[in-house]
C-alpha positions in Angstrom: 125.7 -139.0 -34.8 124.7 -135.7 -32.7 127.6 -133.4 -33.5 128.3 -130.0 -32.2 124.7 -128.9 -31.6 123.2 -126.4 -28.9 120.8 -125.7 -27.1 119.4 -124.0 -23.9 117.9 -127.6 -22.3 119.7 -130.7 -23.7 122.3 -129.9 -26.1 121.4 -132.3 -28.9 118.4 -133.8 -27.3 115.6 -132.5 -25.1 112.3 -133.8 -24.4 109.5 -132.8 -21.9 106.6 -135.5 -21.2 103.9 -133.8 -19.9 100.3 -135.1 -18.6 101.1 -139.2 -19.8 101.9 -142.4 -18.3 103.9 -145.3 -19.5 106.1 -143.3 -21.8 109.7 -145.1 -22.6 112.4 -143.6 -24.3 115.6 -145.8 -25.9 118.7 -143.8 -27.4 121.0 -147.1 -28.8 124.1 -147.3 -30.9 125.1 -143.4 -31.1 127.5 -141.0 -30.2 127.0 -137.3 -28.7 130.2 -135.1 -29.6 131.0 -131.8 -28.8 127.3 -130.5 -27.5 126.6 -127.9 -25.2 123.7 -126.7 -23.1 124.5 -123.1 -22.4 122.7 -120.9 -20.1 120.1 -118.2 -21.3 120.1 -114.7 -20.6 116.8 -113.0 -20.1 116.4 -109.6 -18.9 116.8 -109.9 -15.2 116.7 -113.8 -15.4 119.0 -116.7 -16.2 117.8 -120.5 -17.4 120.5 -122.6 -16.8 122.1 -125.0 -19.2 121.0 -128.4 -18.6 122.2 -131.3 -20.0 125.4 -131.6 -22.5 123.9 -133.7 -25.0 120.5 -135.0 -23.6 117.9 -133.9 -21.0 114.9 -135.9 -20.7 112.0 -134.5 -18.1 108.7 -136.2 -17.1 106.6 -133.1 -14.5 102.9 -135.0 -14.3 103.4 -138.3 -15.8 105.9 -141.1 -16.0 108.6 -142.1 -17.6 111.3 -144.8 -18.3 114.5 -144.3 -20.0 117.0 -146.7 -21.9 120.0 -145.4 -22.5 123.0 -148.1 -24.3 125.8 -148.2 -26.7 126.3 -144.6 -26.6 129.3 -143.2 -26.7 129.7 -139.3 -24.6 132.8 -137.3 -25.9 133.0 -133.6 -25.7 130.4 -132.3 -24.2 129.4 -129.1 -22.1 127.2 -127.5 -20.0 127.0 -123.9 -18.4 125.2 -125.5 -15.5 124.2 -129.6 -14.7 124.9 -132.7 -16.0 128.0 -132.8 -19.3 126.1 -135.9 -20.7 122.7 -137.0 -19.5 120.7 -135.0 -17.4 117.0 -136.4 -16.0 114.3 -134.8 -14.2 111.6 -137.4 -12.8 109.2 -135.4 -10.9 107.1 -138.4 -9.9 110.1 -140.7 -9.0 108.3 -142.8 -10.9 110.8 -144.0 -14.0 113.3 -147.2 -14.4 116.2 -145.4 -15.9 119.2 -147.2 -17.3 122.6 -146.6 -18.7 124.1 -149.6 -20.5 127.4 -150.2 -22.4 128.1 -146.2 -22.8 131.2 -144.2 -22.4 132.0 -140.9 -21.4 135.2 -138.7 -21.9 135.9 -135.5 -22.1 132.5 -134.2 -21.2 132.7 -131.2 -18.6 130.2 -128.3 -16.3 132.4 -125.2 -17.9 131.3 -123.1 -15.0 132.0 -125.6 -12.5 135.3 -126.2 -10.4 136.9 -129.6 -8.9 134.6 -132.5 -8.9 131.5 -130.9 -9.4 132.9 -130.3 -12.8 133.5 -133.4 -13.6 129.8 -134.7 -13.2 127.8 -136.1 -16.7 124.7 -137.9 -14.9 122.4 -135.9 -12.8 118.6 -135.2 -12.3 117.3 -131.9 -11.8 114.8 -131.2 -9.4 114.6 -134.9 -8.8 112.8 -136.4 -5.3 116.1 -138.0 -3.4 117.3 -141.4 -4.2 116.2 -141.4 -7.5 117.3 -144.7 -9.0 119.3 -144.9 -12.1 120.9 -148.6 -13.4 124.2 -147.8 -14.8 126.1 -151.0 -16.1 128.9 -151.6 -18.2 129.5 -147.9 -18.4 133.1 -146.8 -19.3 134.2 -143.3 -17.4 136.9 -141.5 -18.4 139.6 -139.9 -15.6 137.7 -136.9 -16.3 133.8 -137.8 -15.6 132.5 -139.0 -12.1 129.1 -140.1 -11.7 128.0 -139.2 -8.0 125.4 -136.9 -7.0 123.8 -136.5 -3.1 120.5 -136.0 -4.7 120.3 -139.4 -6.2 121.7 -142.9 -5.9 123.2 -145.4 -8.5 122.6 -149.2 -8.5 125.5 -150.8 -10.5 
């Protein structure tokens, strides 16, 4: 269980993959509860909070991710993706979210539908595929983002 963690990048888990290929991340049978990704203030600059529970990034290589049988409840972010944020600069990975549940996650500095986005890509090329199957989304959650495509 990841409970009440705080960070600027990935409230509970923040992972950056550089200069490497064929990496993979699997997260299974976990609970992410009340984790927070907060905006970090630096004099003259703000680093945005990304991924209330998880942020996974690949700058130069490729990576695949599988998140399965995991619950996301009450996570929040100041900026992007209240539950899961991905950054795949090369658009080369396969990203899957299976048998997960999402409830009461929120973007604290957003209004309306934008405040409900639980899965988003950060600085990705358009139409990044994400396979989402057998997931439960509470009324407070949406998975749409104009910058990437979902396959169900």
